[in-house]
Phi, psi and omega in degrees: 000123183280164180294333174293318176298314179297322178298317175300319175294321181292322174302315178298311182301324178291317175298325183287322180294323175298317179296320173299317181301317179292326178295315179293328176294330175295329173273323188293312186302304183292328177303312178292319179300324179273001170088012172289136178274123182252118184268339181216146169226108188234141173250118180103176180226172176091203183292144178289128178278315183203140170208159176214136181264133174234113189061235179268357188250132173261127179256130176203174174236134178253167194283329187263110183277051182254015175152206183185174178195161165241149185254112174249140184285156178061038179290337178242137182286151174297164178291146173304127181099358182274019180293151176306144177093352179247151175286136184282135178280144179239160177224152182250351177296145188295319182285320180289334174292326175293323180288320176295318176301317179297319180296321181297321176300313182297325186282334183301329183277346183278123180257159176307131183094356179269003190303328178260012180247013180275152185298304192301336180271000175288155176308142180307318181291332177291318178296321177294319174300313180301313181282339179279340187307318181297298178300323180292326172297319175296324176290321183289323176292323172302315184292321179294321178291317179290326179299314181296315181296310185286332183276336181266313183258310181107178172261151174289124173246139177267115175266147180277060178239139189286127184278150178289350178272004178294130180280157180263352185230164180269117176248120179309139181301326181293338182264116186274079176212162183236347180273144184274147177241159182301340177276349182285129176290159184287153175289156170309318178301316189288318181296333183272357181080023175292144184234160174305131180095348176299128176262123182274125183240349182208152180225115185050045178083351178264128182294131179264155184262350180165186181300314185298324180296305187290330182290320178297317183301314177301312181297314187278342182287327182075206182287149180136169185274139178223162175253124173252126176274126182230163173240121178240117178052043175082356178258126176287145180202161178242135175244141170274116187239136180261092175294152177243160177264141180206144177284121183236151174296140172292137177302329178289319183217102184299342183282342176270133182254125180266123184281147174045040175282145179299143180225134180255313175094045173232153172250145174292155175267130180271125177232152171268125176242120180298144187246155174277171175296321174300318182289323172305311183300312176298322174297316178299313178307306182297321183290314181298316176305317179292318174300316178302314183294326179296327180298327177296328178267013182303316181299320177291322180287335174293326174300314177299322180296318183297318178294318181290331176285325188244348182234359173078016177289156183292134179292146178290116181291342174272355187273175182294158177215145181268186174301320181293318181290318170301322171298321173299323178297322180296321181289324177294332182290305186299326183270358186298135173270353185267324182277134167286175184301319184296313187296318177302314181300312180299322180299317176292321175297321181294317179299315186291320182299310181300322181288325175295318175300315183293320173305310182297315178297312179304312177300341184273355176298128183286061180217135166292141013265022181287157174307322178304329178296314181295321182298313180294322177297321178292320180296322182293325175293318179294320181297316178297319181287326176295321177296316183287330178293314184295322184267011178047052170255168185295144180296130188284164179295165174300143175296124189266092182284352175297338182293339184250016179302320180302312175302324177298319173298320182295309181298326179288324175297316180298321181285330174293322178295323181289319176301316178295319179296314179298318179299314180300310178300317177305327181278315184273331185211072183286160170282127182251130179297329182281356178080000000 
């Protein structure tokens, strides 16, 4: 491991720490605005590296950069009947004992005069805002980083223009090589006289809309003669091209081989197109939707991580990656001999933006101990109170999330196992950007 790789890992961890700090700031600011007493604001876990108390809050940094937290008093309501002068009910059941212990710990921090400063007594919409602040901060940070990247550099677009990287011969898909041999036949494009820089504008007389369009038409046509409308050096012309059929990897999933797909034998030209702010917003919405959909497949993808970790199978490049894996990617970017300084900067920015997006979406999953679980509790409380108001019924009690603590502990244990598995896989079989 070179010093550049180590520097890249450290640089990513610093960026991650800044993201965590902003996430917790997203919780801290509205909590203080709504009068909740916050006793701690910490970046990281484990032993404290540095801290300083300002007012009623201790601000600090811990040694393990795996997350962060703010400590708000009164996250859990007391048990019904715990008013002064009454005997406290006790339970001997293991799960109820856990719940009771958690309640007791939550009440220990409540001092006289803090009755209106506990979290559970805040209005439902205030709870939602406080708990949404962290994930929304990550999403906002991802948007800002993507905006800087896409508005300055742009998105890679595939243009239907013959690339200089285009091969002149037909190489079977099963043979993993790029060099042409004397025995290899010429590609249909080469046979028809296509040249580097030719822009494909029509397929059998139909105007094409882009590279994806012409690529799909070629694949689905199969073998046979077609007319390609091209523009060469500003002059339109038509070429008769005899497509051949070949077994080719599917564009959607390279592991799937499409039988007898039409083959022309050209590569598209990659260009960067700068995006407007509106296009960045559209890109962010689309990418967020895809990340959210991938969260639904997380259990299945973790099976793939397990197989890659213990059986040596290739890691899915679209699969989950942990902090260790992302850090290694940062090191790979900085130590790359292919990228120049500017490309390394943009690569780092893209990595950090994507990681913030994933953190934001993951934390919005409506399950405790994630922020989304608390958001769901606040929304449920608002729904119950609105329903009671419409029916003129007494105002219901605050939603008691302590009742789902046993499930929360189980999910927390599962998340720890998943994090450990990802860490191990990232060490023994990491996803490499260079392939």
